[in-house]
N, C-alpha and C positions, 0 to 999 in steps of 0.2 A: 699521822706523824709528819714531820717536816723532812722532806727528802732532799738529797743533794741537788737535784734539778731545781727544786723550788728555791733553795738557797742561792744557787747560781743565777737564777732568774731575778731574784731580789737584788743581788749584787749588781747585775747588769742594769737594772732599773735605777738603782742608786747612783751608779756612775753616770748614766745618761742624764739624770736629774742634775747632778753636780756640774756636768759640762754645760747643760742648758742654762743653769743659773750663772755660771761663769760668763757665758755668752751675753746674758742679759746685763750683768754687771758691767762688762766692757762696753755694751751699747750705751748704758747710762753715762759712763765716763766719756765716751766719744761725743755724746750730745752736750755734756757740760763743757768739754774742750771747745767744741764748735761754737757754743754760745759765748764763751769767753773770747774766742778769736774775733767773732763778729762784734762783740761789745767793744773790744780793744780797737778794732779798725774804725768803728763809728766814733769812738771817743777821740781818736787821733784826728780824724777828719774834722770833727766839730771843733777841736782845739785849734786846728789850723785856721778854720773859718773865723772863729771868735778872735783869734790873735790878729788876723787881717782887719777885722772890723774895729778892733781896739786901736790899731795903728792909724785908722782914718778918723778917730774921734777928735772933735775940735774943742770941746769944753767939758767941764765936770758934769754938767746936767746931762749931756749926751752919753757920757760914760756911765752914769747911774742908770739911765734908761736902758742902755745896752746890758748892763749887769742884771738888772731886774728881768729883762726879757729872756735871759739865759736860765735863770733859777727854776722857773716853772717846768720847762721841758726837761731839765736835768732831773728834777724830783720825779717826774712822770716816768722817765726812762729808768731811773733807779728802781722804782716800784715795779715796772714791767720786767726788768732783769730779775729782781727777787722772785717775782711770780713765776717766771719761766724756769728759774733754777729750782724752785719748790715743786713745780709740775714734773720736772725730770726726776727729781728725787722721789716724789710720791709715786709716779708710774713705775719706777724701778722697784720700789718697796712693795707695791701691789703685786708685781710679777713674782717676787720672792714669796710673798704671803700665800699666793695661790698655789705655788709649788709645794710649800710646806704644808698647807692645808690638805692638798691632795695626798701627799705622802703620809700624813698623820692619819687621815681617814683610811687609807689602804692598810697601814700598819695596825690600826685598831681592829679593822675587819679580820685581818690575819690572826691577831691575838685572840679575838673572840672565837674564831673557828678552831684555833689550836686548843683553847680552853674547853670548848664544847667537845672536841675529840678526846681530850684527856678525861673529861667527866664521864664519857661513855665507857672508858676503860679503867676508871678509878675503882679502887677497892671499896667495899662497903664501909661506911663510917667516915668517909672523907668529904661528905656534903658540906660540913661547916667550913672547911678550908676552901673549897670551891666557892661557896657563897661569899666568904670573906674576900677572896681574890676578885670576884666579879664586882663586889662593892667597891673595892679599891680602884678598879678600872673605871667604874662609873664616876667616882670622885675625881680621878685624874682627868677624865674627859670633861667634866663640869668645870674644873679649875682651868683647863686649857681654853674652853669656850669663854669663860669669864675674862681671862687674860686677853683673848682676841677682841672682845667687846671693849675692854678698857683701852687697848691700843688704838682701836678705831675711834673711840671718843676723844682720846688725846690728839690723834691726827686731825680730826674734825675741828677741835678747839684750836690747834696750831694754825690750821688754814684760816679759820675765822679771825684769829688774832693778826695774822699776816695781812689779811684784807683790811682789817680795821687800821692797822699801822700805816699801810700804804695809802689808804683814803685820808687819814689824818695828816700825813706828811704832805700829800698833794694839796689838801685844803689849806694847810698852813703856808705853803709856798705861794698859793694863789692869793691868800689874804695879804701876805707880805709884799707881793708884787703889786697889788692894787694900792697899797699905802704909799708906795714910792711914786 
């Protein structure tokens, strides 16, 4: 049976997991804030440099060349920023998934042990109920695993789409820059 000590140990583990996940969430937020501060500083510095260069332009042809020269690096930086942002979010989500998977596996193990203990003490004739419960647990486990696979596939597809969009945008900017 489930004792008070086991219950307290489970609660302690749950609280530790909660605080661990909170810490990971704040780490992710800190990384995003840091990325945004760095991007803002870089954008401000580049805007100042570009403005200075525009003030020194002598004719329209030189202005067009200056503008064309800015577009490709801008697209590449935007793609790199998006990629970095995606990596931060992906890593944070991975940490959460690992914690949930660990907790789920532990919970399933405890439930199985609890059911096995109950089966040993169950009155005669309750085999059908026990079998039905075990079947339900197996179905729930399979559904959870299927959901995890679907989430992983969606995440992989999102990453592939992000890479494709980034590459297409960079290629389009390069092609546009070459035409000018």
